[in-house]
N, C-alpha and C positions, 0 to 999 in steps of 0.2 A: 503493500500500500503505500511505502515512502518513496518509491523508485521516482516517482514526477513531482514529489512535494518539494517547495521550497523554504528552506527552514531559515529564520533570522534569530540568532542568539544574541538576548539584549545584556550585555555585561560579559566580556572575554578576560576576566580574571581567571583565578587558580580553579574554581569550582567549572565556570563555564570552558575554559580551554581543557580541562579533563574530558569533559562530555564530547568535546568537537573530536578531541584525538581518538576518543574510545569509538565514536560512531565510524570514523574514517578506518580505524584498523579493522574495524569489523565488518566493514564494505556494506554498511546498511544504507549509506548514502555516499554519493561524489562530491569532491569539493564544489563543484559549479553550483550544486543545490544549496549551499551553506555561504549566509552573511552574518559577521560577527561584529560589535560594535563596542567600543570603548569612550571611555571621557575625555582621556588626553591623547596626542598625537604620539608621545613617547610609548604608550603602551600598545597601539596599534605596530609603530614601528618592531617592537619585542615580537610582536604576534605574527610577523610576515613569514614566518617559516611553516605555517598551518597549510599554506596553499590556498586559501580560502578568500573570497571579498570580505574585506574590512573598511568600516567607516567610522565616522563620528556621529553619524546623524541616526538616531535611533527611531526617528519618524519614516525616515526614508527606506528604512532595513524592515520595518513593519509592514509598511503599504504593499511591499513587494514579496511578502510571504504568507505561505498557506498555514504553516505554525510558525508561532514566537512563543522561543522559549527564554523565560525571565531567569537571568543567573547574575541577579544582583545583590547586594546584602539586603537584609530586612531594612535597617535603617534609612535607605534611599529608594525602598519601595513606592511610598506614595509619591515622591516627586518623577520617579520613571512613569507611574501610571498617568499622572497628570500630564506628563509630555506625549504620553502614547493616544491618550484620550480620542482625540481627532483622528487618528490614523486606524485604530482597529474596528474590524467590523464583527458582525456575529458569522459570518461566514469563514471566519478564522477560528483556529484553535489555538489557546492560550495555554503553556504548560510553566509552571512555577518550579524551580528548585530552590528557592529562597525559604531557609528554615523559618517556619514558626508563623507564617503568612499565611491566613486563611485563605479560601477560595471567595466568602463573602468580602473582604476586605479587597481583593483585586475586581471583583465584578462590580462593587460600588466605585471603587478608582477610576473604573474605565467608564462607567455611567450608562451600559448597555447590557442586553443579553446576549453576551460574548461566551461562549463555551470556555469552561476554565478548568484544569487538572492539576492539582498539587501534587508534589512529588517530591519524596526524600530519598535521592541516591547516597552512597558511600563512596571514598574514593576507591575501594578496589575496582570499581568500573572502568579504571583506567588501563586493567590488564584483562577485563571481561569477566572479572569474578565478583561483579558487585552485588549489592543487596538494595531494593528501591523500594519505597513503599508507595503507594498510588492511589488518590483519593479525588472522585469526579467534584465537579460543583453543579450548582443549582440546574445550569443550561448545558451540563455536557452528555452526549449520547453514548451507548455502546459503541457506535462507531470511532467516536473520540476516546474513548477508552483503549479501544483495541490499537488505535494510532499510537497511544502514548505507551502500551506495553510493549508493542514493536521496536520501539524506540529503547527502553530500556530493560528488557528483555535479551536483546542483543549484547549489551553491557553485563549479563550475569543473570540474577533473577527478580522478580518483582512479583509484589502482593496488592491486590485492589482491598483498599481497608475503608471502614467507615471514617471520616476525617477525625472525630472525637480521638482517635488512636494516634494522630501523626506526630504529636509532640512525644509521646512514647517512642514512635518510630526514629524520632530524632534523637531520642535519649540513649537507646538500646542499639540499632544498627548503623546510624549515622556517626555517632560517638564512639560506637564499639571499637572500632579497628586502633583509635588511641589505647583503650583499655586492654586489647589483646597484644599491642607493642611492651604496654608496661611488662604483663605476665611473661611474654616471649622472652624480652632483655632480662627479668629475674631470673628464668628459669636456666638461660644461658649463663647468667653470672653463677649459678648453681653448679654447672658442668665445669666452670672455670674453677671455682673452688674445690672441686673433686679431681683435678688436674687434667681437664682437657683443655687444648687451645681454643681460645675465645672463637675463629672463626668455624673450626669443628662444632663446638657445641651449640652455635647459633644455626648452624645449617641442620644439624641434628633435631634441634627443639622445633624449628621452623617446619620442617618436613613432617614432624610428630604432629603439631597441631593442625595443619592442613589435612593430615591422614585422618586424623579424629575427627574434624569438622566434616570430612566427605562420610565419615560411616555415619555420623549421624543423621546427614540427607539423604543417603542412599538407603539405609536400612528403616529410617522411620523409627527406630528403637528410643526408647527414654535415655537421657544420657547417663543416667543414674544406673540403668541395666548395663550399659556398655562400660561403666567404670568398675561394676562389681565383676564384669568378665574378666579385667585385668588384675583385681585383687583376690589374691589366694591366702588361704588362712596362714598367719605366722610369717607372710614372705615380705619383700621389700616396700612393695606398694602400699602396703595398710600402715607401714609406720610413716611414709612419707605423709599419706592422707591425714594422720592423726596431727603431722606439724603444721598442716594447711589449717585445718580447725582451730587448732590452738592459736594461730596466729591471726585468725579472722578474715581468711581471704575471702570467704563464700559471703560474710555479712558486708565488707567493704566492696565487693564488686556489685552487690545488691545495691547499696548505698550510692556509687557512683551513677548507676542508671538512673535511680530517682531523683538526685540531683541534677542529672544534664537532663532530664525531662522536665522537672521543675523550671530548669534555666530557661527551655525552650518557651514554655508557656509565659515566662516573665518575658522573653523577648518580643513574643506577640503583644503583650499589653502595653507594652513599652514603646 
């Protein structure tokens, strides 16, 4: 469905560039289908390597697009919507990847019955192993959802959820890679402590985390059941698990997701 669609990415910052590179690498779209915008000329100069059309003019980019992807920071969303208001029509699809900005806010900002879909991807989209939450606005149809999923499924996996869950998606899967890197780094440090070279320890645990995650997704087993399969009576793993429980790792990770979710909600209100 995307082969003939013109796509405008409003905001070619870190997240916008990640999305563009991933779409091109996945072969979902060709460079001549994409236009991206930035606020400053030096930003456009730095992004020339993308091989797509670049412009400072948000209105012009939006007018020529079938799909408009809003990849701007939440703090500037109101300004961008006001700028685009005269250019966007109900025949276009607006997809937002801005954290914490609701579809209602975007619809009101555009001032018309434009189909809006809110998404929350994460950075592993860059290597097509991402996870994206997708939530339709009031005027989005099944076709609009299908188009959005075609984009984000090419970058990994996606789930369609009620919008009330999107702050939790932000706190869990969007912030989650950072939490995983902390865990990965700590486990690699553990390998270093018991005598492994740093690069070896990092590779061992990175592949272990990848394999463990794939096992959950492919078997659909509860993580506790998979954990029990590794944990033998009076073995090494149970001693390690006891240390994790005494150190409060489980509670700390739960609290990290809760706090990140709360912050996502605060950004929307602020």
